[in-house]
C-alpha positions in Angstrom: 3.2 15.7 -30.9 0.3 16.8 -28.7 -1.8 14.2 -27.0 -5.6 14.0 -27.2 -7.4 15.4 -24.2 -10.3 13.4 -22.9 -12.6 13.4 -19.8 -12.1 10.4 -17.6 -14.9 8.3 -16.1 -15.7 9.5 -12.6 -17.4 7.2 -10.0 -19.0 8.5 -6.8 -20.9 7.4 -3.7 -21.4 9.0 -0.3 -22.1 8.7 3.4 -23.6 11.2 5.8 -23.7 11.9 9.5 -24.8 14.7 11.8 -22.6 13.5 14.6 -19.5 11.8 13.3 -17.4 13.8 10.9 -15.4 10.7 9.9 -18.6 9.2 8.5 -19.6 12.3 6.6 -17.9 12.0 3.2 -17.9 11.5 -0.5 -16.2 8.6 -2.3 -14.7 9.8 -5.6 -12.8 7.7 -8.1 -11.1 9.1 -11.2 -10.6 6.3 -13.7 -7.2 7.4 -15.1 -4.9 4.4 -15.9 -1.1 4.5 -16.2 -0.7 8.1 -15.2 2.7 8.5 -13.4 3.1 10.8 -10.5 5.3 13.3 -12.5 2.6 13.6 -15.2 -0.3 14.6 -13.0 -1.7 17.6 -11.2 -4.6 17.6 -8.7 -6.0 20.8 -7.4 -8.5 20.2 -4.6 -10.4 23.3 -3.3 -13.3 23.5 -0.8 -15.8 23.9 -3.7 -14.1 22.1 -6.7 -11.6 19.6 -8.0 -9.4 19.9 -11.1 -7.3 17.1 -12.4 -4.9 16.8 -15.3 -2.7 13.8 -16.1 -1.1 12.1 -19.1 -1.4 8.3 -19.6 1.9 6.7 -20.7 0.1 3.7 -22.2 -3.0 5.2 -23.8 -1.1 8.3 -25.0 -3.9 10.6 -23.9 -4.3 13.5 -21.4 -7.1 13.2 -18.9 -8.7 16.4 -17.7 -11.7 17.0 -15.5 -13.2 19.8 -13.4 -15.8 19.1 -10.8 -17.7 21.9 -8.9 -19.2 20.3 -5.8 -22.8 20.5 -4.6 -21.5 21.8 -1.2 -18.2 22.5 0.4 -15.7 19.8 1.4 -12.7 20.1 3.7 -9.5 19.4 1.7 -7.3 19.1 4.7 -9.4 16.3 6.1 -9.8 14.5 2.8 -7.7 11.5 1.7 -6.3 10.0 -1.4 -5.0 6.7 -2.9 -3.2 6.6 -6.2 -2.7 3.4 -8.2 -1.8 2.5 -11.8 -5.5 2.0 -12.5 -7.2 5.0 -10.9 -7.1 7.7 -8.2 -9.5 7.2 -5.2 -10.4 10.1 -2.9 -12.5 10.3 0.2 -13.7 13.9 0.5 -14.8 15.1 3.9 -18.0 17.0 3.8 -17.7 20.3 5.6 -21.2 20.4 7.0 -22.3 17.7 9.4 -25.7 16.6 8.1 -27.8 13.5 8.3 -29.2 13.9 4.8 -27.4 12.9 1.6 -26.3 15.5 -1.0 -29.0 15.3 -3.7 -26.2 15.1 -6.3 -22.4 15.4 -6.5 -22.2 18.6 -8.5 -23.5 22.0 -8.0 -25.2 22.1 -11.4 -28.1 19.8 -11.9 -27.5 18.2 -15.3 -26.6 14.7 -16.5 -23.0 14.1 -17.5 -22.0 11.1 -19.5 -18.7 10.5 -17.6 -20.2 10.7 -14.1 -21.6 7.5 -12.7 -22.6 6.0 -9.4 -20.1 3.7 -7.7 -22.4 0.8 -6.9 -19.7 -1.0 -5.0 -19.7 1.8 -2.4 -23.2 3.1 -2.6 -25.5 2.6 0.3 -29.0 4.0 0.6 -29.4 6.9 3.1 -31.7 5.0 5.4 -29.5 1.9 5.4 -26.2 3.5 6.5 -26.4 2.2 10.1 -26.7 -1.4 8.9 -23.7 -1.1 6.6 -20.4 -2.4 7.9 -17.7 0.3 8.6 -15.4 1.1 5.7 -12.3 0.5 7.9 -10.5 -1.7 5.3 -11.1 0.7 2.5 -10.1 3.7 4.6 -6.9 2.1 5.9 -5.3 2.3 2.4 -6.0 6.0 2.0 -3.3 8.7 2.5 -3.7 12.2 4.0 -3.8 14.8 1.3 -0.3 16.3 0.7 0.4 19.9 0.0 -1.8 22.6 1.5 -2.0 26.3 1.8 -5.4 28.0 2.4 -7.2 24.7 1.5 -5.7 24.5 -2.0 -3.6 21.6 -3.2 -2.2 22.7 -6.5 0.2 20.1 -7.8 0.1 17.4 -5.1 3.5 15.7 -4.5 2.3 12.1 -4.9 5.8 10.8 -4.2 5.3 11.7 -0.5 2.1 9.9 -0.1 3.6 6.5 0.5 5.5 7.9 3.5 2.3 9.3 5.0 0.2 6.3 4.4 1.1 4.2 7.5 -0.4 1.0 6.2 0.2 1.1 2.5 3.6 2.9 2.3 6.2 0.6 0.9 8.8 -0.5 3.5 12.5 0.4 3.1 14.0 -2.4 1.1 17.4 -1.7 2.5 16.2 -2.0 6.1 14.5 -5.2 5.2 17.7 -6.7 3.7 19.7 -5.7 6.8 17.1 -7.2 9.1 17.3 -10.4 7.2 21.1 -10.5 7.5 20.9 -9.9 11.2 18.3 -12.6 11.6 20.5 -15.0 9.6 23.5 -14.2 11.9 21.5 -14.8 15.0 20.2 -18.1 13.6 23.7 -19.3 12.9 24.8 -18.5 16.4 21.8 -20.5 17.9 22.3 -23.5 15.6 23.6 -26.6 17.5 26.7 -28.4 16.1 26.0 -31.3 13.8 26.9 -34.7 15.2 29.3 -35.4 12.3 31.2 -32.2 12.9 32.1 -32.9 16.6 35.8 -33.5 17.2 36.5 -37.1 18.1 38.5 -37.5 21.3 42.1 -38.8 20.8 42.6 -42.4 21.8 44.4 -42.9 25.1 48.0 -43.9 24.8 47.5 -47.0 27.0 44.5 -48.2 24.9 46.6 -47.8 21.8 49.4 -49.8 23.2 47.1 -52.7 24.2 45.6 -52.7 20.7 49.0 -53.0 19.1 50.0 -55.9 21.4 46.8 -57.7 20.7 47.4 -57.4 17.0 51.0 -58.7 17.3 49.8 -61.7 19.4 47.0 -62.8 17.1 48.7 -62.4 13.8 50.3 -65.7 12.6 54.0 -65.8 12.2 55.5 -66.6 8.8 58.2 -69.3 9.0 61.2 -68.5 6.8 62.1 -71.3 4.4 65.8 -72.1 4.3 
């Protein structure tokens, strides 16, 4: 049975800089929940983005095509995929102090495209805004490649490239815990109750027996 195809909600904000390329980008969020890696395809080009993915919980297929106002650099862009959405940071190709007047090339209002007010900063207030280091630290480099195109990104490889957010190897963690436990056992002091008690000296034992024999009352036999 074919699933229904719908356009997902898209949120965006931006930063600009004429000097620092790392601060010259677009924040883009595709609100596509419960879309597993194997069910999605993201094609990012310098002038446009195309996304298609099927949600396992909502039983719908998301599809959206965005033609940007100006060019971006796919190889310098970043991505973060969760069960709730897909977040991207798209590097603007041209260093420029002024904001893009809009996200898309065509000037028209689209019902699914909205401002991300959590990330939005007015153009003249950028310098006063704290850096986005925490947000950027969870982003992954774009996988794939080839002439700037990223048809069918392999999302399974993103965790390894993430640095901060890639899941650790659980097997290595288990081995590390075992090694740590062994080391701890070696360093543990012996418990007082487990120490071996020294054997009583023969002479002391002999004196104790004599004392016992001397002090014990003798029982007189009755004829």
